[in-house]
N, C-alpha and C positions, 0 to 999 in steps of 0.2 A: 535372649532374640528370642522372636515371637515368628510364625510359620513364616512374614511376607517377608519380613529381613535375611531368612535364611536365603531362601528364595530370592532378592536381589544378590546377595551377594555372591548365590553358585551363578550367578546369570553373568555374573559381573568378571569370571574367569575366561579366558578368553577360548570363545566357539563351544560356548557348552548352549549347549541347546536343552530342552524340556516339552516331556512329553506326561502322558496318562497309560502307561504300556497294558498296566494289570487293570484296572478298574476304576473308576474315576475319585475313589478314596487313595491316592496317593498320587507324589510326584517322580517323578522317575528324572534325571538330570545327567545328561549326556557328554563328552566329546568329542567326536568324532564319533559318534553308534556305539559307544563304549560304555557304561554308567559305570559313574561314583560318586555319586550320591540317591538316598533314596527320605519321600517327605511323605511317612502318612499323616494324612488328610484327616481319619475316621478316630488316630487317639486321645482320647482326654489329654493326656500327658504330650508339650511338642518336642518331638526328637526327631532326629536326623541320621539314617543308619548310610555309616562313610566304610569306604575299604581300606586297610591300613596293614602290615606290614606287620606277619604274627606273632615276631617277637614283640615288638610294640603294642600291636592290640594289646598282650598279656599284661606287660608289664601298665598299662591305662587301666585296664578292667581293676589289677589289683590298688590304687593312685584311687580312683575316682566311683565310688558309687554308683554313680548315674550313669557308668558306661559298659553295657551288658553286654553279653556275646550278640552277634543277629543270628537268630537259630533259619529264619528262611535264608540264608545262605552259607556260605564258607565260615563256618564260625572259626576260623583260624584268622581268615583274612576281613572279615567284615566286624564291626562296630556298631550297638545301636548306642546314641549319647540321647540320653533324655537331656533336653539342659533346665537347669538343675541351678541354685547361687553356685555351688562347689566348682561351678565349669564357665571361665571368664567367658568375657566376649573373645577377646584376643586368643586361647586356645584351641576355640570352638575354630575361630579362623583358621587357625594352624591344621590344623585335624580334617579342616572341608581341603585347605591345599594340598597337605598331606595325601591325600582320598585324588583329590583332581593330579598330581603330580605323577604317582601311579599308575596310574592309567594311559598318562601322557607320556611316561616312559615306555611303554610296551605296545605303543603306535608303533607299527610299519615309517619306516625312513621318508614313503611320500606323503602319508598320514599328516605327519610333524613339519613337513616341507607346507602343508596346506594350512593347516596353524602359524604358520614361520612363527615356529618353534625349535632351540637346537634341543 
């Protein structure tokens, strides 16, 4: 997946918005104001940073060389996924969905109702 495909996929998730919160060199994707993905635009490698539960994050890092801790976030809960042939489109979509679901799960009932999700 390239940056535009990553962007389109993230925006296809219900209630997702994008912004440039840090600088003009990264895109952030949020659901109800809570970040679930970041794409650095100034990196030579296409990559995406995603939220992940700690146990799964460790297992993914052990299995895939192109998944590393995201040092600019809590290392236990965020992974930087460098888009590499070892990362299939299906796995990447699953990782994005997992990050989105973790954020939605943590939303208040009212925010979930506004999204129309259970």
